A tleap script that builds the chain and sets N, CA, C and O, in Angstrom:
source leaprc.protein.ff14SB
mol = sequence {
  NMET LYS LYS THR VAL GLY PHE LEU ALA PHE
  ALA SER VAL GLN ILE LEU LEU VAL VAL MET
  HIE ILE HIE LYS ARG SER LEU PHE VAL ARG
  GLU LEU TYR GLN GLU GLN ARG THR ASN SER
  ALA THR HIE ASP VAL GLU LEU LYS LYS GLN
  LYS LEU ALA ALA GLN LEU TYR VAL CYS LYS
  ASN PRO GLU ALA ILE LYS GLU PHE ALA THR
  HIE GLN LEU SER MET LYS PRO ILE ALA LEU
  THR GLN ILE LYS THR VAL GLU SER CVAL
}
set mol.1.N position { 102.573 82.737 39.508 }
set mol.1.CA position { 102.851 81.955 40.691 }
set mol.1.C position { 103.718 82.742 41.677 }
set mol.1.O position { 103.432 82.763 42.874 }
set mol.2.N position { 104.782 83.393 41.176 }
set mol.2.CA position { 105.641 84.168 42.052 }
set mol.2.C position { 104.879 85.349 42.644 }
set mol.2.O position { 105.097 85.721 43.797 }
set mol.3.N position { 103.965 85.949 41.831 }
set mol.3.CA position { 103.184 87.068 42.345 }
set mol.3.C position { 102.250 86.600 43.461 }
set mol.3.O position { 102.059 87.309 44.448 }
set mol.4.N position { 101.690 85.450 43.313 }
set mol.4.CA position { 100.767 84.917 44.311 }
set mol.4.C position { 101.511 84.631 45.606 }
set mol.4.O position { 101.030 84.962 46.690 }
set mol.5.N position { 102.681 84.016 45.495 }
set mol.5.CA position { 103.481 83.709 46.684 }
set mol.5.C position { 103.937 85.002 47.350 }
set mol.5.O position { 103.899 85.115 48.575 }
set mol.6.N position { 104.364 85.972 46.558 }
set mol.6.CA position { 104.789 87.263 47.104 }
set mol.6.C position { 103.630 87.975 47.789 }
set mol.6.O position { 103.795 88.535 48.872 }
set mol.7.N position { 102.457 87.956 47.159 }
set mol.7.CA position { 101.278 88.597 47.750 }
set mol.7.C position { 100.873 87.898 49.050 }
set mol.7.O position { 100.531 88.565 50.027 }
set mol.8.N position { 100.909 86.581 49.072 }
set mol.8.CA position { 100.563 85.851 50.293 }
set mol.8.C position { 101.561 86.131 51.416 }
set mol.8.O position { 101.174 86.271 52.576 }
set mol.9.N position { 102.838 86.213 51.070 }
set mol.9.CA position { 103.860 86.529 52.073 }
set mol.9.C position { 103.624 87.935 52.625 }
set mol.9.O position { 103.674 88.152 53.836 }
set mol.10.N position { 103.364 88.897 51.715 }
set mol.10.CA position { 103.112 90.269 52.131 }
set mol.10.C position { 101.866 90.355 53.015 }
set mol.10.O position { 101.889 91.019 54.051 }
set mol.11.N position { 100.787 89.694 52.616 }
set mol.11.CA position { 99.543 89.721 53.376 }
set mol.11.C position { 99.722 89.058 54.741 }
set mol.11.O position { 99.205 89.556 55.741 }
set mol.12.N position { 100.440 87.954 54.790 }
set mol.12.CA position { 100.639 87.272 56.075 }
set mol.12.C position { 101.516 88.115 57.009 }
set mol.12.O position { 101.285 88.133 58.218 }
set mol.13.N position { 102.515 88.811 56.464 }
set mol.13.CA position { 103.338 89.693 57.290 }
set mol.13.C position { 102.480 90.834 57.835 }
set mol.13.O position { 102.602 91.195 59.006 }
set mol.14.N position { 101.617 91.403 56.999 }
set mol.14.CA position { 100.742 92.490 57.434 }
set mol.14.C position { 99.774 92.009 58.523 }
set mol.14.O position { 99.547 92.711 59.508 }
set mol.15.N position { 99.223 90.844 58.346 }
set mol.15.CA position { 98.313 90.279 59.360 }
set mol.15.C position { 99.064 90.035 60.667 }
set mol.15.O position { 98.545 90.308 61.749 }
set mol.16.N position { 100.286 89.521 60.559 }
set mol.16.CA position { 101.107 89.284 61.739 }
set mol.16.C position { 101.393 90.604 62.461 }
set mol.16.O position { 101.329 90.661 63.689 }
set mol.17.N position { 101.706 91.657 61.714 }
set mol.17.CA position { 101.969 92.958 62.325 }
set mol.17.C position { 100.724 93.512 63.018 }
set mol.17.O position { 100.824 94.096 64.097 }
set mol.18.N position { 99.575 93.336 62.416 }
set mol.18.CA position { 98.332 93.801 63.034 }
set mol.18.C position { 98.064 93.026 64.319 }
set mol.18.O position { 97.685 93.620 65.329 }
set mol.19.N position { 98.252 91.731 64.295 }
set mol.19.CA position { 98.039 90.907 65.493 }
set mol.19.C position { 99.016 91.307 66.592 }
set mol.19.O position { 98.630 91.400 67.757 }
set mol.20.N position { 100.269 91.545 66.237 }
set mol.20.CA position { 101.264 91.963 67.232 }
set mol.20.C position { 100.901 93.327 67.814 }
set mol.20.O position { 101.059 93.552 69.014 }
set mol.21.N position { 100.414 94.241 66.967 }
set mol.21.CA position { 100.010 95.560 67.446 }
set mol.21.C position { 98.821 95.447 68.410 }
set mol.21.O position { 98.799 96.125 69.438 }
set mol.22.N position { 97.854 94.619 68.098 }
set mol.22.CA position { 96.701 94.414 68.981 }
set mol.22.C position { 97.145 93.800 70.301 }
set mol.22.O position { 96.657 94.183 71.364 }
set mol.23.N position { 98.063 92.854 70.234 }
set mol.23.CA position { 98.581 92.218 71.450 }
set mol.23.C position { 99.308 93.246 72.321 }
set mol.23.O position { 99.134 93.267 73.539 }
set mol.24.N position { 100.111 94.088 71.698 }
set mol.24.CA position { 100.839 95.114 72.436 }
set mol.24.C position { 99.867 96.074 73.115 }
set mol.24.O position { 100.071 96.437 74.273 }
set mol.25.N position { 98.826 96.487 72.420 }
set mol.25.CA position { 97.841 97.400 72.989 }
set mol.25.C position { 97.082 96.740 74.145 }
set mol.25.O position { 96.780 97.391 75.146 }
set mol.26.N position { 96.778 95.456 74.004 }
set mol.26.CA position { 96.065 94.769 75.085 }
set mol.26.C position { 96.948 94.658 76.329 }
set mol.26.O position { 96.453 94.793 77.448 }
set mol.27.N position { 98.249 94.414 76.148 }
set mol.27.CA position { 99.166 94.391 77.289 }
set mol.27.C position { 99.245 95.770 77.945 }
set mol.27.O position { 99.277 95.877 79.171 }
set mol.28.N position { 99.277 96.807 77.137 }
set mol.28.CA position { 99.335 98.175 77.644 }
set mol.28.C position { 98.086 98.504 78.460 }
set mol.28.O position { 98.183 99.090 79.538 }
set mol.29.N position { 96.934 98.134 77.955 }
set mol.29.CA position { 95.681 98.381 78.672 }
set mol.29.C position { 95.646 97.581 79.967 }
set mol.29.O position { 95.183 98.083 80.991 }
set mol.30.N position { 96.121 96.362 79.935 }
set mol.30.CA position { 96.155 95.525 81.140 }
set mol.30.C position { 97.038 96.169 82.213 }
set mol.30.O position { 96.672 96.194 83.388 }
set mol.31.N position { 98.196 96.686 81.809 }
set mol.31.CA position { 99.095 97.335 82.765 }
set mol.31.C position { 98.484 98.625 83.319 }
set mol.31.O position { 98.641 98.923 84.503 }
set mol.32.N position { 97.798 99.384 82.481 }
set mol.32.CA position { 97.135 100.591 82.962 }
set mol.32.C position { 96.050 100.252 83.978 }
set mol.32.O position { 95.894 100.945 84.983 }
set mol.33.N position { 95.306 99.190 83.715 }
set mol.33.CA position { 94.267 98.754 84.645 }
set mol.33.C position { 94.881 98.329 85.971 }
set mol.33.O position { 94.366 98.670 87.035 }
set mol.34.N position { 95.980 97.587 85.909 }
set mol.34.CA position { 96.656 97.145 87.129 }
set mol.34.C position { 97.175 98.349 87.917 }
set mol.34.O position { 97.072 98.382 89.143 }
set mol.35.N position { 97.727 99.330 87.219 }
set mol.35.CA position { 98.223 100.537 87.882 }
set mol.35.C position { 97.072 101.298 88.547 }
set mol.35.O position { 97.222 101.805 89.659 }
set mol.36.N position { 95.947 101.374 87.882 }
set mol.36.CA position { 94.784 102.050 88.436 }
set mol.36.C position { 94.291 101.334 89.696 }
set mol.36.O position { 93.950 101.988 90.682 }
set mol.37.N position { 94.250 100.015 89.674 }
set mol.37.CA position { 93.833 99.249 90.856 }
set mol.37.C position { 94.812 99.472 92.014 }
set mol.37.O position { 94.400 99.615 93.165 }
set mol.38.N position { 96.106 99.501 91.698 }
set mol.38.CA position { 97.111 99.709 92.731 }
set mol.38.C position { 96.978 101.105 93.334 }
set mol.38.O position { 97.064 101.269 94.551 }
set mol.39.N position { 96.770 102.109 92.485 }
set mol.39.CA position { 96.591 103.468 92.993 }
set mol.39.C position { 95.337 103.580 93.852 }
set mol.39.O position { 95.335 104.276 94.867 }
set mol.40.N position { 94.291 102.908 93.453 }
set mol.40.CA position { 93.053 102.925 94.230 }
set mol.40.C position { 93.267 102.267 95.594 }
set mol.40.O position { 92.797 102.773 96.612 }
set mol.41.N position { 93.965 101.160 95.609 }
set mol.41.CA position { 94.245 100.476 96.874 }
set mol.41.C position { 95.132 101.339 97.768 }
set mol.41.O position { 94.929 101.391 98.981 }
set mol.42.N position { 96.101 102.009 97.180 }
set mol.42.CA position { 96.975 102.901 97.945 }
set mol.42.C position { 96.172 104.045 98.552 }
set mol.42.O position { 96.384 104.422 99.704 }
set mol.43.N position { 95.258 104.586 97.773 }
set mol.43.CA position { 94.415 105.676 98.266 }
set mol.43.C position { 93.540 105.196 99.420 }
set mol.43.O position { 93.376 105.910 100.409 }
set mol.44.N position { 92.984 104.005 99.304 }
set mol.44.CA position { 92.148 103.447 100.374 }
set mol.44.C position { 92.959 103.241 101.650 }
set mol.44.O position { 92.474 103.504 102.750 }
set mol.45.N position { 94.188 102.771 101.499 }
set mol.45.CA position { 95.045 102.549 102.665 }
set mol.45.C position { 95.395 103.888 103.322 }
set mol.45.O position { 95.428 103.987 104.548 }
set mol.46.N position { 95.653 104.908 102.517 }
set mol.46.CA position { 95.949 106.228 103.073 }
set mol.46.C position { 94.757 106.782 103.860 }
set mol.46.O position { 94.934 107.352 104.937 }
set mol.47.N position { 93.552 106.614 103.324 }
set mol.47.CA position { 92.358 107.073 104.039 }
set mol.47.C position { 92.187 106.333 105.362 }
set mol.47.O position { 91.871 106.939 106.386 }
set mol.48.N position { 92.397 105.018 105.333 }
set mol.48.CA position { 92.282 104.223 106.550 }
set mol.48.C position { 93.330 104.645 107.580 }
set mol.48.O position { 93.051 104.695 108.778 }
set mol.49.N position { 94.527 104.945 107.106 }
set mol.49.CA position { 95.602 105.389 107.994 }
set mol.49.C position { 95.235 106.720 108.650 }
set mol.49.O position { 95.476 106.907 109.843 }
set mol.50.N position { 94.656 107.643 107.883 }
set mol.50.CA position { 94.247 108.929 108.444 }
set mol.50.C position { 93.133 108.766 109.472 }
set mol.50.O position { 93.146 109.426 110.511 }
set mol.51.N position { 92.163 107.883 109.188 }
set mol.51.CA position { 91.084 107.637 110.140 }
set mol.51.C position { 91.621 107.033 111.437 }
set mol.51.O position { 91.202 107.421 112.527 }
set mol.52.N position { 92.549 106.084 111.315 }
set mol.52.CA position { 93.121 105.456 112.511 }
set mol.52.C position { 93.951 106.451 113.315 }
set mol.52.O position { 93.947 106.414 114.546 }
set mol.53.N position { 94.668 107.345 112.620 }
set mol.53.CA position { 95.439 108.366 113.321 }
set mol.53.C position { 94.509 109.315 114.075 }
set mol.53.O position { 94.816 109.729 115.193 }
set mol.54.N position { 93.375 109.659 113.468 }
set mol.54.CA position { 92.396 110.524 114.145 }
set mol.54.C position { 91.812 109.817 115.357 }
set mol.54.O position { 91.641 110.437 116.407 }
set mol.55.N position { 91.502 108.527 115.233 }
set mol.55.CA position { 90.970 107.766 116.369 }
set mol.55.C position { 92.002 107.677 117.497 }
set mol.55.O position { 91.651 107.770 118.673 }
set mol.56.N position { 93.268 107.498 117.135 }
set mol.56.CA position { 94.328 107.432 118.147 }
set mol.56.C position { 94.445 108.760 118.874 }
set mol.56.O position { 94.618 108.793 120.092 }
set mol.57.N position { 94.353 109.846 118.135 }
set mol.57.CA position { 94.419 111.164 118.755 }
set mol.57.C position { 93.280 111.349 119.751 }
set mol.57.O position { 93.490 111.871 120.846 }
set mol.58.N position { 92.087 110.927 119.379 }
set mol.58.CA position { 90.933 111.046 120.275 }
set mol.58.C position { 91.137 110.172 121.512 }
set mol.58.O position { 90.816 110.585 122.626 }
set mol.59.N position { 91.668 108.972 121.316 }
set mol.59.CA position { 91.876 108.064 122.454 }
set mol.59.C position { 92.940 108.585 123.421 }
set mol.59.O position { 92.868 108.317 124.620 }
set mol.60.N position { 93.910 109.314 122.919 }
set mol.60.CA position { 94.977 109.833 123.777 }
set mol.60.C position { 94.607 111.174 124.416 }
set mol.60.O position { 95.333 111.656 125.286 }
set mol.61.N position { 93.521 111.769 124.012 }
set mol.61.CA position { 93.098 113.061 124.543 }
set mol.61.C position { 92.609 112.878 125.985 }
set mol.61.O position { 91.688 112.095 126.217 }
set mol.62.N position { 93.205 113.586 126.962 }
set mol.62.CA position { 92.797 113.421 128.365 }
set mol.62.C position { 91.332 113.787 128.616 }
set mol.62.O position { 90.678 113.169 129.456 }
set mol.63.N position { 90.821 114.769 127.908 }
set mol.63.CA position { 89.419 115.146 128.084 }
set mol.63.C position { 88.490 114.024 127.622 }
set mol.63.O position { 87.468 113.762 128.255 }
set mol.64.N position { 88.839 113.374 126.535 }
set mol.64.CA position { 88.029 112.263 126.031 }
set mol.64.C position { 88.057 111.093 127.009 }
set mol.64.O position { 87.043 110.427 127.221 }
set mol.65.N position { 89.213 110.850 127.598 }
set mol.65.CA position { 89.340 109.759 128.584 }
set mol.65.C position { 88.483 110.066 129.809 }
set mol.65.O position { 87.787 109.192 130.326 }
set mol.66.N position { 88.541 111.319 130.268 }
set mol.66.CA position { 87.749 111.709 131.437 }
set mol.66.C position { 86.253 111.592 131.143 }
set mol.66.O position { 85.493 111.096 131.975 }
set mol.67.N position { 85.834 112.045 129.969 }
set mol.67.CA position { 84.419 111.961 129.592 }
set mol.67.C position { 83.963 110.508 129.493 }
set mol.67.O position { 82.861 110.173 129.927 }
set mol.68.N position { 84.807 109.642 128.922 }
set mol.68.CA position { 84.475 108.220 128.827 }
set mol.68.C position { 84.332 107.614 130.215 }
set mol.68.O position { 83.403 106.846 130.467 }
set mol.69.N position { 85.244 107.954 131.115 }
set mol.69.CA position { 85.213 107.384 132.462 }
set mol.69.C position { 83.984 107.842 133.233 }
set mol.69.O position { 83.360 107.050 133.939 }
set mol.70.N position { 83.635 109.115 133.102 }
set mol.70.CA position { 82.507 109.617 133.891 }
set mol.70.C position { 81.164 109.213 133.306 }
set mol.70.O position { 80.246 108.901 134.066 }
set mol.71.N position { 81.014 109.205 132.010 }
set mol.71.CA position { 79.706 108.937 131.411 }
set mol.71.C position { 79.450 107.445 131.161 }
set mol.71.O position { 78.389 106.931 131.514 }
set mol.72.N position { 80.390 106.772 130.572 }
set mol.72.CA position { 80.132 105.377 130.207 }
set mol.72.C position { 80.471 104.398 131.320 }
set mol.72.O position { 79.823 103.360 131.453 }
set mol.73.N position { 81.476 104.718 132.117 }
set mol.73.CA position { 81.851 103.807 133.199 }
set mol.73.C position { 81.277 104.242 134.549 }
set mol.73.O position { 81.454 103.559 135.558 }
set mol.74.N position { 80.596 105.373 134.556 }
set mol.74.CA position { 79.969 105.919 135.781 }
set mol.74.C position { 80.961 106.086 136.911 }
set mol.74.O position { 80.650 105.799 138.067 }
set mol.75.N position { 82.136 106.541 136.585 }
set mol.75.CA position { 83.145 106.797 137.612 }
set mol.75.C position { 82.970 108.231 138.109 }
set mol.75.O position { 82.509 109.107 137.377 }
set mol.76.N position { 83.346 108.448 139.363 }
set mol.76.CA position { 83.256 109.772 139.964 }
set mol.76.C position { 84.648 110.222 140.367 }
set mol.76.O position { 85.532 109.400 140.609 }
set mol.77.N position { 84.834 111.524 140.436 }
set mol.77.CA position { 86.153 112.003 140.874 }
set mol.77.C position { 86.480 111.513 142.283 }
set mol.77.O position { 85.578 111.293 143.091 }
set mol.78.N position { 87.729 111.348 142.569 }
set mol.78.CA position { 88.174 110.864 143.874 }
set mol.78.C position { 88.213 112.052 144.839 }
set mol.78.O position { 88.782 113.099 144.531 }
set mol.79.N position { 87.613 111.875 145.983 }
set mol.79.CA position { 87.663 112.902 147.032 }
set mol.79.C position { 88.922 112.682 147.865 }
set mol.79.O position { 89.473 111.582 147.905 }
set mol.80.N position { 89.363 113.741 148.525 }
set mol.80.CA position { 90.574 113.631 149.328 }
set mol.80.C position { 90.389 112.685 150.508 }
set mol.80.O position { 91.355 112.096 150.993 }
set mol.81.N position { 89.167 112.541 150.963 }
set mol.81.CA position { 88.911 111.636 152.093 }
set mol.81.C position { 89.055 110.182 151.704 }
set mol.81.O position { 89.231 109.325 152.571 }
set mol.82.N position { 88.984 109.889 150.434 }
set mol.82.CA position { 89.101 108.501 149.973 }
set mol.82.C position { 90.556 108.058 149.815 }
set mol.82.O position { 90.819 106.866 149.654 }
set mol.83.N position { 91.489 108.982 149.857 }
set mol.83.CA position { 92.900 108.655 149.672 }
set mol.83.C position { 93.496 108.256 151.010 }
set mol.83.O position { 93.396 108.999 151.986 }
set mol.84.N position { 94.099 107.116 151.056 }
set mol.84.CA position { 94.742 106.642 152.282 }
set mol.84.C position { 96.251 106.825 152.127 }
set mol.84.O position { 96.808 106.636 151.046 }
set mol.85.N position { 96.863 107.177 153.174 }
set mol.85.CA position { 98.313 107.365 153.146 }
set mol.85.C position { 98.995 106.110 153.658 }
set mol.85.O position { 98.443 105.360 154.463 }
set mol.86.N position { 100.164 105.911 153.188 }
set mol.86.CA position { 100.956 104.769 153.606 }
set mol.86.C position { 102.147 105.309 154.380 }
set mol.86.O position { 102.892 106.157 153.888 }
set mol.87.N position { 102.313 104.819 155.568 }
set mol.87.CA position { 103.427 105.271 156.385 }
set mol.87.C position { 104.516 104.223 156.361 }
set mol.87.O position { 104.256 103.023 156.457 }
set mol.88.N position { 105.711 104.690 156.234 }
set mol.88.CA position { 106.819 103.740 156.244 }
set mol.88.C position { 107.259 103.507 157.661 }
set mol.88.O position { 107.164 104.412 158.490 }
set mol.89.N position { 107.730 102.343 157.963 }
set mol.89.CA position { 108.113 101.960 159.306 }
set mol.89.C position { 109.572 102.152 159.500 }
set mol.89.O position { 110.092 101.881 160.583 }
savepdb mol mol.pdb
quit
């Protein structure tokens, strides 16, 4: 009887340790997955930031502005005859 109780106690402790080890590993894997998702999101944000910075650079480029104005808006350079002067009284 004592051997049976001792064996059952030993077996239940071993089963408990195995379950705790599996639980610990599952938590570890879950955290690794979360870290991977966070790193992926960070990488995506960095790429988007670089693309937006490149677009801003293009938008601030005077040559790009001039090309946009002449080709898409059909604007023409201003001639000196079109400039009116303002005289102060």
